[in-house]
Structures are given as C-alpha cells and as structure tokens.
N, C-alpha and C positions, 0 to 999 in steps of 0.2 A: 504492501499500499505506500502509495507516494504521500509526501506532505499536505499536497495541494487536495489530494482524497481524503487524509486525514483531518484537512478544517475546510470544512466548507464556510463561506460567507458568502450571505445571501447578496445579489446587486440588489443596492440600494438607489433608486433612482427616483428625483424629485419630480412633484406633479405639477411644479409652478414651471412657466416658461421662463425661460431668460429676459428679462428685461435690462433696459440700460441704465445703470444705478451710475449716479452722479457724485464723484470722492471730493473732499475736498483740498485745495492748495497745500502740496507740501509746505511744512514749517519748517522754518532754520532752527537750528538749535539753539539759537539763544531765545526764542520767542518764550519759553516758557519760564525764564529765572530772569525776574528783577536785578540785573547785576550792580549797577548801584545800591541797592539794598543790601544785597551779599556782600558783597563789599565794604561797605559801614558796619555791618555784623558780625565781620572776621576780624577787621580793625577794633574795634570793641573788646572780641572777647579776647583775643591777643593782650589788648592792657588790660583788661582784668586779670586774668591770668598771670602775666610780668608783675602785675602789683602786688598780686597775693605770692608771689615765689613760687609759685607749681611751675614757669617757666621760665629758664635763663635770661635775665635780661642784662643793663647793666649794671654791676657791681654797685653795692650803695659806698658812698662817701664816707671816710670817717669822720665824722664829726662829734664836738664837746657839746653837754648839757649841764646848766650849773644853777643848784637853788641854794639859798642861804640860810642858816640853822645855827641863828647863836651868834653870829661872826666868824663861821665857819662856811668855806666856801665849799660844797659837794658838787662834783664834777664827776658826771655818768657819760660812757658811751656804749656803744655797742662791741662786744669782744668776739662775737662772730662775724664784724665787719672782715674782709680777707685781708685789706693791709694791715688790720690789730692779728691776725692770725699768722701774719708770716712776718711781724716785725719781730727780730732780736733783742732790740730792748728798744727805750724811750726815754727823753728827757722833758722834766716840765720848767718854763721859764715865766717866773712871776718876776713882773713889773708892779711893785708896793712902794710907796715912799718915795718914788721918784728913778729905786734902783731896782737892777735884774739881777734876780737869782736862780742860778740854775740847781736842778735837784734831778738827779738820776731815779728814773721809774724800773722799778723791776719787771721781768717778765710776768710772773705769777699777779703783780698787780692789774699789768694790760688784758689779762685773761679773767680778772675779777670784771672788771669792767668802770670800776668807781675807786676815787679817793677825795679826801678831804683837805684843804688847804687853810688853816688858820690864818686869817689876816690881821696885820694890826692898824690898816685904816679902813676908810670907810673901802674905798674903790680899789680894785686890783686886775689887772688885764693878766690873763694865765693865756702859755700857747704852748701843747703839746706837741713834740714833734718825736713820729716813729723812726727807727732805725732797722734798716734792711741789708745786713751783711755790710753793717759799721758803715752806709751812707745813709742820711736823710731822705725819705721816702715819701711821707704824706705830715702834712702840717695842719692843727686845728687851734682856734682860739677864740676866746670869750672874753668878754668883758661884765666882770660882776660889780654891779652898782650897791653898796649898801643902804642900808635905809638912812634916812632922813632924821638926825637927832632932834629929837623934840626939845622945846625951848622953854622947858618947865621953872 
C-alpha cells in the first residue's frame, strides 16, 4: 500500500466563484511605528537607567559636602566614586585665619567617606586632593561659613 493510498484526503472545492478582490496598497515599514515618539521614549528610558545606576554612565565626580556641628566642619564624600576607590592617599588643605595648613588623609579615612575639622575661626575654606600613583588626580573644595555670632 502506497503512502497516497494510506492517506485519503478528499478534494475540497469552494462553492463560490472567484471574484476580484481589492487589496490595500503595500505599506512601507515606517508606517506602523511613530519614530519620533519611539526615539523620545528610548532616550528617556536610557536617561532614567543611567541616572539610577542601572546602565554605565559618566562616572560620578568627586565632591565634598559639609555641615556645621558646634564649631566642627563635618565633611562627607561618596567613598564609592571611582576616583576615591583608586586613590592611594589624599591631603586636606585648610585655609583658616589666613593660613593654609596641609593635613594627610589616610586611605582608611577615604574609604569611610567622612572626617571632621575643628575650626578656630568662623569661616574656613577646605580643599581635599586625591592622589593616584603619587600624582594629584582630583580635587574638591568647600567654603564653610560659620554661624553669625549673636550680639547679646
């Protein structure tokens, strides 16, 4: 028995007669997608992902933030920034009472991300310099203005 004999497929014919069918004109590939909107959505999505750290973006810059706590300037920075992680050492330059004093900052302090400076004057300018392979790599400065003395 041949394959054709084992598989009996009846012939199906349509009862309708062939009629002319009007097909729509072929569409171009760009007709279905609003490209300007899709582009704006893609840019916005990438911006959000980079901003949340989900995609690699430009590395965060080393920056200092300060607060005053009873005559102490408390400085904070992000120890996870690439420049801090790769730094061998750092120095803190304090311009206080018209004199600049340089203090070494140990790598352990850099990894903590904070240090305090006791200021003898109301206002102090602080600059932290990061060093990589013995060369200055990045620098950040802050000006901390002390509270106004009350005239009682």
